[in-house]
N, C-alpha and C positions, 0 to 999 in steps of 0.2 A: 505493500500500499504506499501510495507516495506521500510525502511528508507535506503538511499544510503549508501554504504560502502565507507568511507574515507580512501584513501592512503596517509599517510603522516607521521609525526614523529612517532607515536605510533604504535607498533606491530599490526599487524593484529591479531584477536582472532578467535578461532576454531570456533565460532556462526558466525564470519564473513564469513568464510570460507563456511559453510554451506548455509549461507543466498544467496552468489552468485552461487554456484556450484548446489544446489537444488532448490533455492527458486526464482532464477533469479534476485536478487537485482542488481540494478545498482552500478556502482563504480566510484567514484570522485577522481581526484588528487588533494591534497591539495597545495595551492600556495606555501608552504613552501618545499613541495616536488619539485615541478617546479623548484624553485630556487636552491636546491641541485643537481638535475641534469643538470641544465645549467652550473653550476659551475665544476661538474665533466666533462661536455663535453669539456669545456673551456681547461681543461689540457690535454685531449687526442689530441685535435686539435693542441696545443703545441708541443706535442709530434711526432705527424705527420709529422712535418716539421723538425724535427730535423735530424741531420745527425745520432745519436746514434740509433741502432734499437731497437723497444721495441716489446715485445711479444704480439701478438693479434693486435697491430696497423700496424707494418710494417713488420711483419715476417708471415711465413707461422704457420701451428697449428701441434699439436701433433710430430709425429716423422719427420715433415717436419718444424720444428718451426726454425732451421738454416738457413732456406732460406731467404734472404731480398726482399721484394717486393717493385719494384718501385710505385712511387705515382700514376701513372696513371693505374695501374692495381689493387689497392687496394679495389675499391668498387667492381669490378668483383671477387676478392679474398674473399670478404665478402658473396656474393650471391651463389658463386660456394660452399661456405662451407655449406650453408644452403641446397641448392640443393642435394648436395652429401650425407650429413647427413640424410636427411629426406627418409632413406632408409628401413622403418619399413615394416612389412608383417603380414599378419594375418587378423583376425576378427578386425572389428572397437571397439575402446575402447569407453566405455559408456560416454554419453553427460557430466554427472555430472563430472567425473572424468576429461576431458578435461578442463571443465570451471574451475575446482579448479587449475589443471595445470598452464592456462593462467593467473588466478589472481595471483597465486604466483610468477610466474615469473615477472607480472608486479609489484608485490609488492616489489622485490629485483631490479627491474630496478629505481624505485622511491626512493631508498635509496640514490642515489647519489654516489654510489660506482661502477658504471658500466661502465660509460662513453657514455652511449647512448644519442640522441639529445632528447629535449623535445618531439619535434613531434613524434617521433617514439613510446614513452610511452603513448601519447594522442591518437595515431592510434591503439594501443593495449586494450586502455581502451574503444574505441569506438566499436571496435569488439566485446568485451564483451557485451556492453551494447544492441548492435544490436541483440543480440543472435545468432551471427556467431560462429559456432563451427567447427574449423577445423578437418580434418578425420584424425586421429591418429591411429594406428594399434598395434595390441598386442605385437607383438616382435620388439627388436630394442634397447632395452636399458639393458646394463651391471649394470646401478647405478654407472658409473664412466667413464668418466667425467660428472657426474650426468646423467639425462635421456636424452640423446643426440638424439636419432631419434625421439622419441615423442614430444621434445620440437622443433626440427628442422620442423617437420610436422606443428606445431603452427605457427613457425616463417616463413615458406615458404607461409602458407596462408595471413600472413600481407602483404607480397610482392607482392600478387596477383596470385600466382602460387599455383598449387595442388587443392585439393578439400575441401568442406566444407559442412556442413549443415546448413541451415538457421534457423531463428525462428520457423519455422512449420516442421523443421526435412527433408525438401527436399534436396537431394544430388545436388551439383551444382559447377561449377569451382567456384575457389576462387575470381578470377577477376569480375565475374558476381554478386558475392554476394556483394561484397565491393562497386562495382558501385552501386547497387540497394540501399546501405545503405548510400551513399554519402561519402563514405571513399576513401580516395586517397590512393593507394598501396604505400606503403615505399620501397624508394630507398636506400638500406643499404650504411652508409658509414663505415669510419674506426672503427674497435673494435666491430661495431653492432651486425654482425651476430654472434660473439663469445658470446656476452653478452647475446643474445636472446635465446641460446641452452645449456649454461654452469650451470646447477641446477639440485637439487634435488626435483624439484617442483611436479612430477608426483608421487614419493614415497610418500611425505608428505601430499598431497591432499588425497590420498588414505587412509594414516595413520588417518587423521582427520576425514574423513567420515566413518571410522571403528570404531573409538571409539565413535562417535556419536551412531551408530547402536547397539554397544556393550553394551552401558548403557541401553538403551530401552529393548535389549533382556536379560539382566541379570535381569530387573526388571520382565519381562515376566517369566523368569525361575523361580523365587521365587514364582510367583502367581501359575503356573501351579504344582510347587512341593509342595506348600501347598494343591492344589485341589487333588494330588494323595495321599499324608498322609492321608487327610480326607477321601478319599474314599477307602483306604485300612485299615480302621480303626487302623491308626496309633496315637501315643501319640502327642500331643504339648509342654509336659513338656520340652523336649530337646531343647526348644528354647527359655527357660528362659533367661531372660538377665543375672541373676548372674552366669549362667554356662558359657556363653560366654565372661563374663568379667575375666574369669581365664586364657582366652587365648586371648589378647586384640588387635586382629588385626581388622582394623577399617572395611574392607568389610565383615568379617565373621559377626561382631556384627550388622551390617545394615541388611544382610539376614536374621539373626535370628529374629531382631525386625519386619522386613517386614512378613516373615511367621508366626509368632506367631499372628499378628495383622490380618492377612488374616483369620486365623482360630478361631478368637474370635467370640464367640456367635453361635458355630456350636453346633445343636442339635446330628448330627453324631459322633463328638469327645466327647460329654458329654454322649452319650450312652453306652459307654464302659470305662469310667474314674472311677467306683466304684469298690469295692473289688473283685467283680466277673469276673473282667478281669484277665487273667492268663498270658498274655504275658508281658515279663519283657523288652525286647529291640525290637526296628522296625531294619530293614534291614539298611545296611549303604548307600544304595542309597535313604533312605528317612531320617533317623536320620543325616547324614553327609552332607545333602545338603547345608546348611549355610556355612559349613567349603570349600566345592568346589565352590560355588557361590561366596562367600566372597574372596578366594583367585585369582578368576577371576577379581572381582572387584578391587583388589589391584593390580594386574597386569595391568588393564586399567589405574590406578591412574599412575602408573609410566611412561605409554605410554604419558599419558598427559604432564608430565614433559617434556619428548623427544619433543613433538610436539610443545609446548610453546616455547622452547629454539629455534627451528628451524623456527617457526613464529617470532621471533625476529632477526633472521639472514640476513645477505646480502650474498648470495652464489653466485661466480663468480670466473673466473680464466681468466687474471689477475683481481685484482681490484684496484679502484682508490682509494686512502688514502687520508685524509683530506688535506694533505701538498702538495696534487699533484703527489706523487709518484704512479706509476703504479707497483705492486707488483704481482709475480705469486704465488700460495698456493696450497694447496690441500684440501680447504674445501669444495670443491665440491663432494668429497668422500662420498658414501652413507652408510657407516658403521654405523653411529650412529641411523638411521633409519630403515637400514636392520636387525639389531639386534633386535628392539623391534617389528617390524612388524612380525619376525620370533615368538618371544616370544608370541605374541598375539595369534597365531595360535595354541598354545599347550593349554590353558585353553577354547579356544572356541571348541576345540575338546573335552575336558573333560566335560565341561557343557553339550554339546549333549551326551556324553556317559551316564552320569549318569540319563540325562532326559529318555533315552531309556531304560535303567535298570528299572526305575519307572513304564514304560510303560508297560513292559513284566511281570511286578508282577501283574498288574490288569488285564492282560489276562490267567493267568495260575491259573486254579481251585485250585490247590494245595498251592497256596500263596495268594490268593485274598481275602480270608476270607469271602465265600460266595457269590462271585459275578458268574454269569454263564461262562461257558469256552468262551474265547475269547469276553466276553461281547455279546455273540450272542443271538439273539431273539429265535432261535429253534435250540441250538446246534446239530451239525451233519447235519442237512438241511442248516444252515447258519453258515458261518465262521465268523461272526462278524468282529473285528478289526484285525485278524490274520495276514492279510497282508500288513496292515498299518505299523505293528511292523518290518515286512521285509523292508520296504521302511526305517524306522528310521535305521534299521541296517546297510543297504547298505550305506545311508549317512554316519553314523558315520564311517564305515571303511574307506570311501572316505575322511573323517575329519582326520584320525590319519595319513593318507599317506599325506595329505597336512600341517601337523605338522611337517614333516621333513624339517630342515632349508635349506632354500636357501642360506642364507650368510657364511656358511661354504664351499662354492663353489666359485672357482675364476677360470676365464679363460683368458689368456693374450690376449691383444689387440694392435692394433697400433704399428705393428713391436716393440713389447715390452715396448713401451714408457710407456703404461698402462698396467702393469704387474701385477697388483693385483686389483680386482675389487668388487664391494659390491654385486651385485646381489639384491639390494634392491628393484628394480621395480618388479623383480620376487618374491620376498617376499611378495609385495604389492597385485601382480595379485592373489595369491593362498589365501591370507587372505581374499578376497573380496569372494572368492569362499567359504571358510570357515564360513564366516559369513551368507552368505546365506544358506549354508547348516544347520547351526544352527537354522534358523528360521523356515525351514522346519521340523526339528525333534522336535521342541518345538509346531509347530502347531498340528504336531500329538499327542502329550501328552496332548495338550488342549483338543482335540475333544474326546480323551478317557477316560480323566478324567472327563469330562463333561457327558460323557455317563455313567460312573460308578457312579456318583453322582446321576444321574437321576435313576439309578437302586437300590439306597439305601432308594429310597421313601417307606414308608412315612416320615422317618426321613428326615430333611432339613440341607442343608449345612448352613455354614457361610453367613452372610449377604454380606461380600466381594466376597466369591468364587460364592456365588448364583448370583452376578450381573454379573461375567464372564460369568456363564453358560447363563444367561439370554440374553446377547450381542451376544453371540455365535448362541442361537436359531433363532435369527433374520435372521441367514443365513444359519444355518446348523439344520436338524431336530433331534429331540430325538431318545431315541431306538425305533427299530422296525426291521422288516425284512432286508434282505442284500439289499443293493443299491450301486450304483456307488460311491465310495469313494474317487476317485481321485479330483473332484469338491469340494468335502467337505473340503479336505486337503488344496486346493488351497484357499478357501474361508477364512479358518482359518488363513492361511498364510498371506492374504492380509488383515484382521483384525489387526494381529501383525504389518504387515508393516506401515499400516496408523496410528497406534497408538490406535485403538478403545478397544484393549486389552493390 
């Protein structure tokens, strides 16, 4: 059983987010966090009774911030804010993304800088722990002020309105799910509606999940690249450590070391190492794999820096400062996240692109150094992996389109009060598609390279690449006459997804 994730004085880690979003780990609010929340709430309640208006406490919002709201209408103001802003549309967002979003909003609430009541934070934690996932829709966030519509959908569920999915993924009204879990719906007080919805939590959650996935996929890319180098009778000399020390990018060195290790002990590589080998250089898609994969690794490393800074942040507007002041600010703007989300889509597309090029070489009789056309059992009668490469090419083309940045766009909203927005949510949504596309492309290189290695028999591959082939063969048969390839691609993709490859 996983350890609970504690919300307290220390920032959440990326592993914490992953544990709650995907692993279903429970969350706990530390006593120190409860005290900080209560102290901040006392400041809000003092300001609520003051004659001087305070934004978010006794005024309207956005372009309506100039209106002073009388005390007897402030609870209605907060609920109206959440209802009206839960205006999303389109397909439901994935459960793991919504759980990450709710966790990260709760993380900010427990910093003591938002002014919510302790019982509101406790109710949100209880909702997470009960496996209740608010229905959040694909469209509705401009990434400024944060992820308003997605967070509003989550806040609405907390008040017993809207729809959720329970722990068994059954769709039902939020009021029914809360009652079943023994959670009292929250009746929002001053400042709480605003505090629940004014953050970049959806963007950050998707960034953290993408970083986790890309780490694994780049490891897989090193493996499939090594298998392709081996299958195409390429050399391992270009992966020597002293060569990569001449250009000391950390990611490049790591990928080169991994590829060299994967190829260690290969009979296939040894078979053409002697003076009879007339090939001077391999194609770029083989020789430059560490440079491309490594640059992607270093981009992910930069994304980690941004994610960790955000995990240490308290995003709200206005914020409650330690001395009791409540100040407006622009920290909800999603630009720091939007840029890096867009940035990651570029190497994701490029790693997929170089993978597709390696796959294509194994299928081309003029470049595959003795392999049958398209790795077909009976070329002409059989098509082998011809159309699997078409599928790769279609995905790579899509990934190139997804690499066009969202963050360079801005569309004004809220009667020009919010006149420059980040589009960070859109950048995050397309990055998720890119990551899934890379996984599919690598799955096709995996099944193609494994087939090519089998066709080099009686020469045997390296122990590491042979182990990958053996794992694949538990689910995907070896070379033979044409058969339905779509289930084999899906099986390879699932092996990558669950970490078996």
